[in-house]
A tleap script that builds the chain and sets N, CA, C and O, in Angstrom:
source leaprc.protein.ff14SB
mol = sequence {
  NMET SER ALA GLY THR ALA ALA LYS SER ASP
  GLU MET LYS LYS LEU LEU PHE SER ALA LEU
  PHE SER LEU CYS GLY LEU TRP ILE ILE LEU
  SER SER THR GLY CYS VAL ALA VAL ALA VAL
  GLY ALA GLY ALA ALA VAL GLY THR ALA TYR
  VAL MET GLY GLU TYR GLU MET THR VAL TYR
  ALA ASP TYR ARG ARG ILE GLU LYS ALA ILE
  LYS GLY ALA ALA LYS GLU MET ASN PHE SER
  PHE VAL GLU GLY GLU GLY ASP ALA ILE SER
  GLY ARG TYR SER PHE LYS ALA VAL GLY GLY
  ASP THR ILE LYS VAL ARG TYR LYS THR LEU
  THR ASP GLU SER TYR ARG VAL ALA ILE ARG
  VAL GLY SER MET GLY ASP GLN ALA VAL SER
  GLN ARG MET ASP GLN ALA ILE GLN ARG ARG
  CLEU
}
set mol.1.N position { 56.514 14.579 -27.535 }
set mol.1.CA position { 55.851 13.365 -27.028 }
set mol.1.C position { 55.980 12.307 -28.144 }
set mol.1.O position { 55.651 12.562 -29.303 }
set mol.2.N position { 56.443 11.172 -27.778 }
set mol.2.CA position { 56.566 10.126 -28.673 }
set mol.2.C position { 55.260 9.409 -29.116 }
set mol.2.O position { 54.232 9.500 -28.446 }
set mol.3.N position { 55.326 8.779 -30.131 }
set mol.3.CA position { 53.864 8.157 -30.659 }
set mol.3.C position { 53.277 7.161 -29.709 }
set mol.3.O position { 52.060 7.026 -29.580 }
set mol.4.N position { 54.202 6.435 -29.019 }
set mol.4.CA position { 53.775 5.473 -27.964 }
set mol.4.C position { 53.091 6.208 -26.807 }
set mol.4.O position { 52.035 5.756 -26.363 }
set mol.5.N position { 53.645 7.332 -26.289 }
set mol.5.CA position { 53.168 8.062 -25.230 }
set mol.5.C position { 51.933 8.760 -25.618 }
set mol.5.O position { 51.059 8.849 -24.755 }
set mol.6.N position { 51.719 9.281 -26.806 }
set mol.6.CA position { 50.508 9.882 -27.276 }
set mol.6.C position { 49.473 8.866 -27.371 }
set mol.6.O position { 48.340 9.146 -26.979 }
set mol.7.N position { 49.742 7.683 -27.861 }
set mol.7.CA position { 48.694 6.642 -27.985 }
set mol.7.C position { 48.164 6.253 -26.631 }
set mol.7.O position { 46.966 6.029 -26.457 }
set mol.8.N position { 49.129 6.167 -25.603 }
set mol.8.CA position { 48.763 5.772 -24.255 }
set mol.8.C position { 47.859 6.905 -23.618 }
set mol.8.O position { 46.869 6.619 -22.945 }
set mol.9.N position { 48.241 8.165 -23.861 }
set mol.9.CA position { 47.452 9.245 -23.389 }
set mol.9.C position { 46.043 9.271 -23.951 }
set mol.9.O position { 45.062 9.492 -23.242 }
set mol.10.N position { 45.984 9.035 -25.250 }
set mol.10.CA position { 44.639 8.994 -25.960 }
set mol.10.C position { 43.772 7.805 -25.420 }
set mol.10.O position { 42.556 7.938 -25.282 }
set mol.11.N position { 44.414 6.656 -25.122 }
set mol.11.CA position { 43.760 5.578 -24.600 }
set mol.11.C position { 43.232 5.809 -23.152 }
set mol.11.O position { 42.132 5.363 -22.826 }
set mol.12.N position { 44.001 6.491 -22.300 }
set mol.12.CA position { 43.737 6.862 -21.045 }
set mol.12.C position { 42.495 7.837 -21.007 }
set mol.12.O position { 41.582 7.685 -20.196 }
set mol.13.N position { 42.529 8.859 -21.955 }
set mol.13.CA position { 41.375 9.761 -22.053 }
set mol.13.C position { 40.029 9.054 -22.363 }
set mol.13.O position { 38.971 9.368 -21.819 }
set mol.14.N position { 40.163 8.080 -23.277 }
set mol.14.CA position { 39.068 7.243 -23.708 }
set mol.14.C position { 38.510 6.445 -22.504 }
set mol.14.O position { 37.297 6.338 -22.327 }
set mol.15.N position { 39.479 5.859 -21.635 }
set mol.15.CA position { 39.050 5.054 -20.488 }
set mol.15.C position { 38.382 6.014 -19.462 }
set mol.15.O position { 37.307 5.702 -18.949 }
set mol.16.N position { 38.969 7.102 -19.180 }
set mol.16.CA position { 38.348 8.075 -18.202 }
set mol.16.C position { 36.970 8.543 -18.716 }
set mol.16.O position { 36.041 8.601 -17.909 }
set mol.17.N position { 36.794 8.854 -19.903 }
set mol.17.CA position { 35.536 9.385 -20.449 }
set mol.17.C position { 34.581 8.266 -20.423 }
set mol.17.O position { 33.429 8.539 -20.086 }
set mol.18.N position { 34.870 7.064 -20.720 }
set mol.18.CA position { 34.041 5.866 -20.593 }
set mol.18.C position { 33.495 5.632 -19.129 }
set mol.18.O position { 32.314 5.390 -18.881 }
set mol.19.N position { 34.479 5.732 -18.214 }
set mol.19.CA position { 34.161 5.569 -16.840 }
set mol.19.C position { 33.129 6.673 -16.389 }
set mol.19.O position { 32.137 6.382 -15.721 }
set mol.20.N position { 33.401 7.869 -16.764 }
set mol.20.CA position { 32.573 9.024 -16.346 }
set mol.20.C position { 31.097 8.761 -16.971 }
set mol.20.O position { 30.081 8.833 -16.280 }
set mol.21.N position { 31.094 8.481 -18.212 }
set mol.21.CA position { 29.758 8.213 -18.880 }
set mol.21.C position { 29.049 7.164 -18.194 }
set mol.21.O position { 27.847 7.279 -17.955 }
set mol.22.N position { 29.726 6.131 -17.855 }
set mol.22.CA position { 29.089 5.009 -17.190 }
set mol.22.C position { 28.544 5.424 -15.761 }
set mol.22.O position { 27.450 5.014 -15.373 }
set mol.23.N position { 29.288 6.193 -15.048 }
set mol.23.CA position { 28.891 6.747 -13.727 }
set mol.23.C position { 27.683 7.673 -13.811 }
set mol.23.O position { 26.836 7.681 -12.918 }
set mol.24.N position { 27.608 8.450 -14.885 }
set mol.24.CA position { 26.469 9.334 -15.145 }
set mol.24.C position { 25.165 8.459 -15.430 }
set mol.24.O position { 24.094 8.745 -14.895 }
set mol.25.N position { 25.307 7.383 -16.296 }
set mol.25.CA position { 24.285 6.511 -16.654 }
set mol.25.C position { 23.711 5.815 -15.451 }
set mol.25.O position { 22.498 5.684 -15.281 }
set mol.26.N position { 24.630 5.376 -14.624 }
set mol.26.CA position { 24.314 4.679 -13.343 }
set mol.26.C position { 23.467 5.677 -12.361 }
set mol.26.O position { 22.449 5.299 -11.781 }
set mol.27.N position { 23.948 6.853 -12.257 }
set mol.27.CA position { 23.255 7.799 -11.493 }
set mol.27.C position { 21.868 8.087 -11.941 }
set mol.27.O position { 20.960 8.256 -11.127 }
set mol.28.N position { 21.688 8.146 -13.273 }
set mol.28.CA position { 20.294 8.422 -13.927 }
set mol.28.C position { 19.385 7.240 -13.541 }
set mol.28.O position { 18.259 7.459 -13.095 }
set mol.29.N position { 19.862 5.977 -13.709 }
set mol.29.CA position { 19.155 4.809 -13.440 }
set mol.29.C position { 18.722 4.750 -12.030 }
set mol.29.O position { 17.548 4.511 -11.747 }
set mol.30.N position { 19.704 4.976 -11.062 }
set mol.30.CA position { 19.311 4.907 -9.664 }
set mol.30.C position { 18.467 6.020 -9.170 }
set mol.30.O position { 17.677 5.836 -8.244 }
set mol.31.N position { 18.595 7.103 -9.721 }
set mol.31.CA position { 17.765 8.257 -9.271 }
set mol.31.C position { 16.368 8.169 -9.774 }
set mol.31.O position { 15.491 8.844 -9.236 }
set mol.32.N position { 16.094 7.344 -10.820 }
set mol.32.CA position { 14.747 7.324 -11.294 }
set mol.32.C position { 13.957 6.061 -10.836 }
set mol.32.O position { 12.830 5.830 -11.275 }
set mol.33.N position { 14.558 5.286 -9.978 }
set mol.33.CA position { 13.902 4.062 -9.455 }
set mol.33.C position { 13.011 4.452 -8.321 }
set mol.33.O position { 13.045 5.609 -7.902 }
set mol.34.N position { 12.230 3.571 -7.806 }
set mol.34.CA position { 11.394 3.762 -6.696 }
set mol.34.C position { 12.268 3.878 -5.292 }
set mol.34.O position { 11.761 4.436 -4.319 }
set mol.35.N position { 13.425 3.400 -5.243 }
set mol.35.CA position { 14.134 3.449 -4.092 }
set mol.35.C position { 14.327 4.822 -3.499 }
set mol.35.O position { 14.216 5.013 -2.288 }
set mol.36.N position { 14.616 5.774 -4.359 }
set mol.36.CA position { 14.789 7.181 -3.992 }
set mol.36.C position { 14.038 8.155 -4.817 }
set mol.36.O position { 14.385 8.378 -5.976 }
set mol.37.N position { 13.014 8.749 -4.264 }
set mol.37.CA position { 12.199 9.607 -4.948 }
set mol.37.C position { 12.391 10.960 -4.261 }
set mol.37.O position { 12.240 11.120 -3.050 }
set mol.38.N position { 12.739 11.934 -5.138 }
set mol.38.CA position { 13.010 13.282 -4.605 }
set mol.38.C position { 11.956 14.236 -5.184 }
set mol.38.O position { 11.778 14.244 -6.402 }
set mol.39.N position { 11.296 14.989 -4.428 }
set mol.39.CA position { 10.382 15.974 -4.889 }
set mol.39.C position { 10.502 17.280 -4.193 }
set mol.39.O position { 10.962 17.297 -3.051 }
set mol.40.N position { 10.116 18.417 -4.801 }
set mol.40.CA position { 10.163 19.623 -4.233 }
set mol.40.C position { 8.831 19.845 -3.438 }
set mol.40.O position { 7.757 19.698 -4.022 }
set mol.41.N position { 8.880 20.186 -2.156 }
set mol.41.CA position { 7.633 20.522 -1.478 }
set mol.41.C position { 7.169 21.893 -1.721 }
set mol.41.O position { 7.836 22.677 -2.395 }
set mol.42.N position { 6.025 22.208 -1.182 }
set mol.42.CA position { 5.532 23.571 -1.243 }
set mol.42.C position { 5.348 24.299 0.137 }
set mol.42.O position { 5.334 23.640 1.176 }
set mol.43.N position { 5.226 25.472 0.138 }
set mol.43.CA position { 4.811 26.204 1.451 }
set mol.43.C position { 6.069 26.095 2.266 }
set mol.43.O position { 7.197 26.358 1.851 }
set mol.44.N position { 5.729 25.648 3.563 }
set mol.44.CA position { 6.777 25.718 4.616 }
set mol.44.C position { 7.789 24.591 4.501 }
set mol.44.O position { 8.788 24.604 5.220 }
set mol.45.N position { 7.571 23.610 3.619 }
set mol.45.CA position { 8.465 22.520 3.521 }
set mol.45.C position { 9.311 22.781 2.264 }
set mol.45.O position { 8.777 22.999 1.177 }
set mol.46.N position { 10.602 22.755 2.431 }
set mol.46.CA position { 11.462 22.869 1.275 }
set mol.46.C position { 11.514 21.752 0.405 }
set mol.46.O position { 11.392 21.930 -0.807 }
set mol.47.N position { 11.690 20.560 0.906 }
set mol.47.CA position { 11.843 19.366 0.028 }
set mol.47.C position { 11.459 18.097 0.686 }
set mol.47.O position { 11.319 18.109 1.908 }
set mol.48.N position { 11.275 17.018 0.029 }
set mol.48.CA position { 10.868 15.788 0.523 }
set mol.48.C position { 11.633 14.662 -0.088 }
set mol.48.O position { 12.060 14.805 -1.234 }
set mol.49.N position { 11.860 13.495 0.605 }
set mol.49.CA position { 12.563 12.445 0.015 }
set mol.49.C position { 12.022 11.177 0.664 }
set mol.49.O position { 11.734 11.142 1.860 }
set mol.50.N position { 11.893 10.139 -0.157 }
set mol.50.CA position { 11.464 8.837 0.364 }
set mol.50.C position { 12.635 7.855 0.106 }
set mol.50.O position { 12.974 7.449 -1.006 }
set mol.51.N position { 13.202 7.533 1.284 }
set mol.51.CA position { 14.441 6.647 1.254 }
set mol.51.C position { 14.293 5.511 2.198 }
set mol.51.O position { 14.058 5.696 3.393 }
set mol.52.N position { 14.437 4.256 1.630 }
set mol.52.CA position { 14.432 3.106 2.558 }
set mol.52.C position { 13.182 2.998 3.498 }
set mol.52.O position { 13.310 2.755 4.698 }
set mol.53.N position { 11.931 3.196 2.877 }
set mol.53.CA position { 10.844 3.139 3.691 }
set mol.53.C position { 10.429 4.301 4.523 }
set mol.53.O position { 9.362 4.225 5.132 }
set mol.54.N position { 11.154 5.351 4.610 }
set mol.54.CA position { 10.956 6.576 5.373 }
set mol.54.C position { 10.832 7.744 4.562 }
set mol.54.O position { 11.668 8.023 3.703 }
set mol.55.N position { 9.694 8.526 4.831 }
set mol.55.CA position { 9.457 9.757 4.043 }
set mol.55.C position { 9.941 10.879 4.922 }
set mol.55.O position { 9.507 11.068 6.059 }
set mol.56.N position { 10.885 11.632 4.324 }
set mol.56.CA position { 11.457 12.783 5.136 }
set mol.56.C position { 11.146 14.213 4.395 }
set mol.56.O position { 11.002 14.302 3.175 }
set mol.57.N position { 11.069 15.229 5.230 }
set mol.57.CA position { 10.846 16.544 4.659 }
set mol.57.C position { 11.494 17.511 5.629 }
set mol.57.O position { 11.491 17.262 6.835 }
set mol.58.N position { 12.054 18.620 5.128 }
set mol.58.CA position { 12.535 19.673 5.808 }
set mol.58.C position { 11.502 20.809 5.976 }
set mol.58.O position { 10.992 21.323 4.981 }
set mol.59.N position { 11.200 21.191 7.191 }
set mol.59.CA position { 10.216 22.116 7.444 }
set mol.59.C position { 10.636 23.397 8.132 }
set mol.59.O position { 11.407 23.327 9.089 }
set mol.60.N position { 10.183 24.554 7.708 }
set mol.60.CA position { 10.481 25.786 8.355 }
set mol.60.C position { 9.281 26.242 9.080 }
set mol.60.O position { 8.422 26.887 8.479 }
set mol.61.N position { 9.154 25.937 10.396 }
set mol.61.CA position { 8.013 26.268 11.204 }
set mol.61.C position { 8.374 26.097 12.712 }
set mol.61.O position { 9.371 25.450 13.031 }
set mol.62.N position { 7.597 26.651 13.594 }
set mol.62.CA position { 7.817 26.500 14.995 }
set mol.62.C position { 7.398 25.099 15.366 }
set mol.62.O position { 6.483 24.570 14.735 }
set mol.63.N position { 8.004 24.467 16.343 }
set mol.63.CA position { 7.723 23.096 16.735 }
set mol.63.C position { 6.332 22.941 17.107 }
set mol.63.O position { 5.726 21.906 16.834 }
set mol.64.N position { 5.758 23.976 17.753 }
set mol.64.CA position { 4.404 23.776 18.198 }
set mol.64.C position { 3.376 23.660 16.964 }
set mol.64.O position { 2.381 22.937 17.010 }
set mol.65.N position { 3.705 24.401 15.925 }
set mol.65.CA position { 2.955 24.261 14.639 }
set mol.65.C position { 3.129 22.908 14.057 }
set mol.65.O position { 2.165 22.332 13.552 }
set mol.66.N position { 4.336 22.356 14.102 }
set mol.66.CA position { 4.660 21.099 13.513 }
set mol.66.C position { 3.868 20.026 14.318 }
set mol.66.O position { 3.303 19.100 13.737 }
set mol.67.N position { 3.844 20.166 15.589 }
set mol.67.CA position { 3.136 19.057 16.477 }
set mol.67.C position { 1.617 19.129 16.168 }
set mol.67.O position { 0.951 18.096 16.099 }
set mol.68.N position { 1.092 20.322 15.987 }
set mol.68.CA position { -0.316 20.594 15.808 }
set mol.68.C position { -0.628 20.049 14.330 }
set mol.68.O position { -1.711 19.513 14.096 }
set mol.69.N position { 0.300 20.196 13.396 }
set mol.69.CA position { 0.056 19.788 12.080 }
set mol.69.C position { 0.061 18.209 11.993 }
set mol.69.O position { -0.754 17.593 11.307 }
set mol.70.N position { 1.040 17.614 12.740 }
set mol.70.CA position { 1.071 16.148 12.804 }
set mol.70.C position { -0.193 15.595 13.281 }
set mol.70.O position { -0.782 14.697 12.680 }
set mol.71.N position { -0.630 16.155 14.411 }
set mol.71.CA position { -1.867 15.638 15.055 }
set mol.71.C position { -3.074 15.865 14.203 }
set mol.71.O position { -3.965 15.016 14.188 }
set mol.72.N position { -3.155 16.946 13.501 }
set mol.72.CA position { -4.321 17.312 12.697 }
set mol.72.C position { -4.320 16.450 11.425 }
set mol.72.O position { -5.381 16.025 10.968 }
set mol.73.N position { -3.183 16.202 10.876 }
set mol.73.CA position { -3.041 15.276 9.705 }
set mol.73.C position { -3.476 13.838 10.021 }
set mol.73.O position { -4.188 13.206 9.240 }
set mol.74.N position { -3.045 13.352 11.145 }
set mol.74.CA position { -3.437 12.059 11.654 }
set mol.74.C position { -4.886 11.984 11.866 }
set mol.74.O position { -5.506 11.020 11.418 }
set mol.75.N position { -5.484 12.928 12.516 }
set mol.75.CA position { -6.945 12.915 12.519 }
set mol.75.C position { -7.711 12.978 11.242 }
set mol.75.O position { -8.716 12.289 11.066 }
set mol.76.N position { -7.262 13.765 10.390 }
set mol.76.CA position { -7.837 13.888 9.048 }
set mol.76.C position { -7.799 12.470 8.345 }
set mol.76.O position { -8.732 12.105 7.629 }
set mol.77.N position { -6.728 11.716 8.567 }
set mol.77.CA position { -6.478 10.391 7.952 }
set mol.77.C position { -7.153 9.264 8.679 }
set mol.77.O position { -7.047 8.095 8.308 }
set mol.78.N position { -7.870 9.654 9.754 }
set mol.78.CA position { -8.497 8.559 10.692 }
set mol.78.C position { -7.529 7.615 11.357 }
set mol.78.O position { -7.826 6.439 11.568 }
set mol.79.N position { -6.334 8.155 11.694 }
set mol.79.CA position { -5.353 7.394 12.547 }
set mol.79.C position { -5.681 7.624 14.000 }
set mol.79.O position { -6.006 8.726 14.442 }
set mol.80.N position { -5.587 6.610 14.664 }
set mol.80.CA position { -5.885 6.766 16.225 }
set mol.80.C position { -4.538 7.037 16.802 }
set mol.80.O position { -3.538 6.428 16.424 }
set mol.81.N position { -4.525 8.021 17.785 }
set mol.81.CA position { -3.333 8.376 18.572 }
set mol.81.C position { -2.979 7.392 19.533 }
set mol.81.O position { -3.822 7.055 20.364 }
set mol.82.N position { -1.773 6.854 19.531 }
set mol.82.CA position { -1.284 5.900 20.375 }
set mol.82.C position { -0.442 6.489 21.556 }
set mol.82.O position { -0.726 6.296 22.739 }
set mol.83.N position { 0.568 7.189 21.139 }
set mol.83.CA position { 1.404 7.990 22.125 }
set mol.83.C position { 2.149 8.948 21.404 }
set mol.83.O position { 2.216 8.918 20.175 }
set mol.84.N position { 2.796 9.922 22.205 }
set mol.84.CA position { 3.642 10.912 21.593 }
set mol.84.C position { 3.954 11.981 22.501 }
set mol.84.O position { 3.195 12.281 23.422 }
set mol.85.N position { 5.083 12.591 22.269 }
set mol.85.CA position { 5.432 13.789 22.931 }
set mol.85.C position { 6.595 14.492 22.146 }
set mol.85.O position { 7.296 13.911 21.317 }
set mol.86.N position { 6.717 15.828 22.508 }
set mol.86.CA position { 7.782 16.562 21.772 }
set mol.86.C position { 8.086 17.894 22.489 }
set mol.86.O position { 7.325 18.404 23.311 }
set mol.87.N position { 9.271 18.408 22.099 }
set mol.87.CA position { 9.627 19.680 22.612 }
set mol.87.C position { 10.347 20.474 21.403 }
set mol.87.O position { 10.271 20.070 20.242 }
set mol.88.N position { 11.028 21.596 21.762 }
set mol.88.CA position { 11.727 22.375 20.704 }
set mol.88.C position { 12.806 21.645 19.999 }
set mol.88.O position { 13.164 21.980 18.870 }
set mol.89.N position { 13.346 20.622 20.663 }
set mol.89.CA position { 14.404 19.852 19.979 }
set mol.89.C position { 13.979 18.711 19.118 }
set mol.89.O position { 14.459 18.553 17.996 }
set mol.90.N position { 13.069 17.903 19.639 }
set mol.90.CA position { 12.649 16.756 18.945 }
set mol.90.C position { 11.237 16.247 19.364 }
set mol.90.O position { 10.751 16.714 20.394 }
set mol.91.N position { 10.617 15.422 18.718 }
set mol.91.CA position { 9.352 14.848 19.005 }
set mol.91.C position { 9.128 13.518 18.406 }
set mol.91.O position { 9.692 13.218 17.354 }
set mol.92.N position { 8.343 12.713 19.013 }
set mol.92.CA position { 7.907 11.316 18.397 }
set mol.92.C position { 6.491 11.035 18.687 }
set mol.92.O position { 6.033 11.147 19.824 }
set mol.93.N position { 5.777 10.661 17.640 }
set mol.93.CA position { 4.343 10.378 17.666 }
set mol.93.C position { 4.027 9.075 17.096 }
set mol.93.O position { 4.627 8.710 16.085 }
set mol.94.N position { 3.112 8.311 17.663 }
set mol.94.CA position { 2.718 7.082 17.011 }
set mol.94.C position { 1.220 7.015 16.900 }
set mol.94.O position { 0.496 7.391 17.822 }
set mol.95.N position { 0.790 6.565 15.840 }
set mol.95.CA position { -0.665 6.436 15.408 }
set mol.95.C position { -0.931 5.028 14.927 }
set mol.95.O position { -0.005 4.297 14.576 }
set mol.96.N position { -2.142 4.665 14.912 }
set mol.96.CA position { -2.574 3.304 14.383 }
set mol.96.C position { -3.648 3.598 13.332 }
set mol.96.O position { -4.637 4.297 13.552 }
set mol.97.N position { -3.353 2.981 12.131 }
set mol.97.CA position { -4.324 3.103 11.051 }
set mol.97.C position { -5.381 2.088 11.225 }
set mol.97.O position { -5.219 1.122 11.972 }
set mol.98.N position { -6.547 2.308 10.494 }
set mol.98.CA position { -7.673 1.451 10.548 }
set mol.98.C position { -7.240 -0.062 10.235 }
set mol.98.O position { -7.661 -1.003 10.907 }
set mol.99.N position { -6.425 -0.197 9.233 }
set mol.99.CA position { -5.949 -1.480 8.777 }
set mol.99.C position { -4.987 -2.141 9.814 }
set mol.99.O position { -4.715 -3.331 9.650 }
set mol.100.N position { -4.466 -1.482 10.839 }
set mol.100.CA position { -3.545 -2.070 11.762 }
set mol.100.C position { -2.102 -1.596 11.699 }
set mol.100.O position { -1.271 -1.860 12.568 }
set mol.101.N position { -1.851 -0.837 10.548 }
set mol.101.CA position { -0.284 -0.392 10.527 }
set mol.101.C position { -0.107 0.597 11.526 }
set mol.101.O position { -1.036 1.334 11.857 }
set mol.102.N position { 1.095 0.665 12.059 }
set mol.102.CA position { 1.552 1.716 12.915 }
set mol.102.C position { 2.161 2.797 12.140 }
set mol.102.O position { 3.004 2.542 11.280 }
set mol.103.N position { 1.779 3.999 12.400 }
set mol.103.CA position { 2.473 5.296 11.665 }
set mol.103.C position { 3.242 5.963 12.724 }
set mol.103.O position { 2.712 6.324 13.775 }
set mol.104.N position { 4.541 6.137 12.444 }
set mol.104.CA position { 5.436 6.815 13.321 }
set mol.104.C position { 5.907 8.141 12.682 }
set mol.104.O position { 6.515 8.136 11.612 }
set mol.105.N position { 5.640 9.176 13.295 }
set mol.105.CA position { 6.109 10.554 12.863 }
set mol.105.C position { 7.031 11.092 13.910 }
set mol.105.O position { 6.709 11.114 15.098 }
set mol.106.N position { 8.242 11.551 13.436 }
set mol.106.CA position { 9.125 12.216 14.405 }
set mol.106.C position { 9.791 13.391 13.788 }
set mol.106.O position { 9.960 13.455 12.571 }
set mol.107.N position { 10.161 14.296 14.590 }
set mol.107.CA position { 10.872 15.446 14.050 }
set mol.107.C position { 12.116 15.809 14.900 }
set mol.107.O position { 12.177 15.436 16.071 }
set mol.108.N position { 13.012 16.462 14.383 }
set mol.108.CA position { 14.141 16.929 15.080 }
set mol.108.C position { 14.827 18.202 14.473 }
set mol.108.O position { 14.881 18.409 13.261 }
set mol.109.N position { 15.315 18.986 15.376 }
set mol.109.CA position { 15.894 20.328 14.984 }
set mol.109.C position { 17.012 20.044 13.996 }
set mol.109.O position { 17.794 19.111 14.180 }
set mol.110.N position { 17.086 20.870 12.927 }
set mol.110.CA position { 18.172 20.901 11.983 }
set mol.110.C position { 18.942 22.256 12.324 }
set mol.110.O position { 20.155 22.236 12.534 }
set mol.111.N position { 18.211 23.409 12.370 }
set mol.111.CA position { 18.822 24.664 12.641 }
set mol.111.C position { 17.807 25.362 13.507 }
set mol.111.O position { 16.755 24.818 13.841 }
set mol.112.N position { 18.156 26.603 13.868 }
set mol.112.CA position { 17.255 27.436 14.647 }
set mol.112.C position { 15.963 27.609 14.010 }
set mol.112.O position { 14.968 27.848 14.695 }
set mol.113.N position { 15.905 27.500 12.697 }
set mol.113.CA position { 14.568 27.834 11.967 }
set mol.113.C position { 14.010 26.694 11.217 }
set mol.113.O position { 12.979 26.859 10.567 }
set mol.114.N position { 14.700 25.369 11.258 }
set mol.114.CA position { 14.182 24.355 10.469 }
set mol.114.C position { 14.209 23.059 11.224 }
set mol.114.O position { 14.967 22.869 12.176 }
set mol.115.N position { 13.328 22.143 10.752 }
set mol.115.CA position { 13.132 20.796 11.340 }
set mol.115.C position { 13.104 19.846 10.218 }
set mol.115.O position { 12.718 20.138 9.086 }
set mol.116.N position { 13.599 18.520 10.648 }
set mol.116.CA position { 13.469 17.385 9.697 }
set mol.116.C position { 12.254 16.535 10.292 }
set mol.116.O position { 12.227 16.086 11.438 }
set mol.117.N position { 11.346 16.399 9.418 }
set mol.117.CA position { 10.188 15.463 9.781 }
set mol.117.C position { 10.183 14.190 9.047 }
set mol.117.O position { 10.295 14.156 7.821 }
set mol.118.N position { 10.049 13.107 9.805 }
set mol.118.CA position { 10.171 11.754 9.163 }
set mol.118.C position { 8.922 10.978 9.399 }
set mol.118.O position { 8.453 10.955 10.537 }
set mol.119.N position { 8.352 10.352 8.440 }
set mol.119.CA position { 7.161 9.528 8.518 }
set mol.119.C position { 7.523 8.091 8.113 }
set mol.119.O position { 8.168 7.897 7.083 }
set mol.120.N position { 7.133 7.107 8.880 }
set mol.120.CA position { 7.310 5.747 8.583 }
set mol.120.C position { 5.850 4.938 8.811 }
set mol.120.O position { 5.263 4.940 9.893 }
set mol.121.N position { 5.419 4.321 7.738 }
set mol.121.CA position { 4.183 3.555 7.830 }
set mol.121.C position { 4.550 2.060 7.981 }
set mol.121.O position { 5.276 1.558 7.122 }
set mol.122.N position { 4.127 1.365 8.948 }
set mol.122.CA position { 4.449 0.026 9.211 }
set mol.122.C position { 5.971 -0.227 9.313 }
set mol.122.O position { 6.698 0.756 9.452 }
set mol.123.N position { 6.531 -1.511 9.252 }
set mol.123.CA position { 7.846 -1.666 9.421 }
set mol.123.C position { 8.746 -1.489 8.092 }
set mol.123.O position { 9.948 -1.224 8.092 }
set mol.124.N position { 7.953 -1.680 6.993 }
set mol.124.CA position { 8.717 -1.612 5.727 }
set mol.124.C position { 8.458 -0.259 5.057 }
set mol.124.O position { 9.238 0.096 4.173 }
set mol.125.N position { 7.487 0.483 5.383 }
set mol.125.CA position { 7.149 1.742 4.799 }
set mol.125.C position { 6.138 1.567 3.803 }
set mol.125.O position { 5.983 0.489 3.228 }
set mol.126.N position { 5.383 2.668 3.555 }
set mol.126.CA position { 4.361 2.776 2.454 }
set mol.126.C position { 4.438 4.178 1.911 }
set mol.126.O position { 3.968 5.108 2.567 }
set mol.127.N position { 4.988 4.362 0.788 }
set mol.127.CA position { 5.272 5.650 0.250 }
set mol.127.C position { 3.971 6.393 -0.020 }
set mol.127.O position { 3.863 7.590 0.249 }
set mol.128.N position { 3.012 5.697 -0.539 }
set mol.128.CA position { 1.661 6.419 -0.788 }
set mol.128.C position { 0.973 6.986 0.414 }
set mol.128.O position { 0.510 8.126 0.396 }
set mol.129.N position { 0.902 6.194 1.467 }
set mol.129.CA position { 0.386 6.680 2.706 }
set mol.129.C position { 1.257 7.742 3.344 }
set mol.129.O position { 0.732 8.737 3.844 }
set mol.130.N position { 2.505 7.578 3.344 }
set mol.130.CA position { 3.550 8.543 3.885 }
set mol.130.C position { 3.389 9.874 3.083 }
set mol.130.O position { 3.469 10.971 3.634 }
set mol.131.N position { 3.178 9.724 1.869 }
set mol.131.CA position { 3.052 10.973 0.887 }
set mol.131.C position { 1.738 11.795 1.316 }
set mol.131.O position { 1.741 13.014 1.483 }
set mol.132.N position { 0.647 10.990 1.468 }
set mol.132.CA position { -0.506 11.616 1.853 }
set mol.132.C position { -0.440 12.347 3.223 }
set mol.132.O position { -0.905 13.474 3.392 }
set mol.133.N position { 0.211 11.575 4.239 }
set mol.133.CA position { 0.467 12.247 5.558 }
set mol.133.C position { 1.249 13.512 5.360 }
set mol.133.O position { 0.905 14.574 5.880 }
set mol.134.N position { 2.330 13.373 4.582 }
set mol.134.CA position { 3.211 14.639 4.394 }
set mol.134.C position { 2.306 15.767 3.790 }
set mol.134.O position { 2.385 16.860 4.350 }
set mol.135.N position { 1.531 15.659 2.814 }
set mol.135.CA position { 0.694 16.618 2.246 }
set mol.135.C position { -0.222 17.154 3.292 }
set mol.135.O position { -0.422 18.368 3.341 }
set mol.136.N position { -0.795 16.337 4.136 }
set mol.136.CA position { -1.786 16.743 5.132 }
set mol.136.C position { -1.026 17.631 6.182 }
set mol.136.O position { -1.583 18.610 6.680 }
set mol.137.N position { 0.195 17.287 6.493 }
set mol.137.CA position { 0.934 18.039 7.420 }
set mol.137.C position { 1.246 19.381 6.750 }
set mol.137.O position { 1.008 20.419 7.367 }
set mol.138.N position { 1.756 19.410 5.549 }
set mol.138.CA position { 2.114 20.602 4.913 }
set mol.138.C position { 0.924 21.580 4.749 }
set mol.138.O position { 1.153 22.788 4.799 }
set mol.139.N position { -0.208 21.166 4.575 }
set mol.139.CA position { -1.438 21.945 4.510 }
set mol.139.C position { -1.684 22.734 5.762 }
set mol.139.O position { -2.275 23.813 5.749 }
set mol.140.N position { -1.216 22.170 6.833 }
set mol.140.CA position { -1.452 22.795 8.183 }
set mol.140.C position { -0.308 23.738 8.603 }
set mol.140.O position { -0.441 24.426 9.615 }
set mol.141.N position { 0.737 23.787 7.907 }
set mol.141.CA position { 1.879 24.631 8.310 }
set mol.141.C position { 1.746 26.054 7.774 }
set mol.141.O position { 2.616 26.889 8.020 }
savepdb mol mol.pdb
quit
């Protein structure tokens, strides 16, 4: 290998290392902001994530237990039932908070044994209220 080729090879390695280092730094910054918060759930829920105003969790439970848990959690939090229905494939429930926000909770089948449950408070989302609703649901599963 000539001196010029070796220099270009070293320069390319430095450039690739720099790009990789920058991407790792960007990932760390983005993953620690409020936009995406990931936490490990307990019990029947494997994990939760708050993304773009919606709180999501994966749950391993029968859909009847999930529906009962959703309704019980809403009652515990003093949310008024507006409407809702569900079956073994999916479900949608709406509640109204004392302050006027609409709370929407939906679930859908992921596999034969798991469901994705999503919670949205108001149009923009409220992470704190969503998280409390999630915890109230998980206690009932």
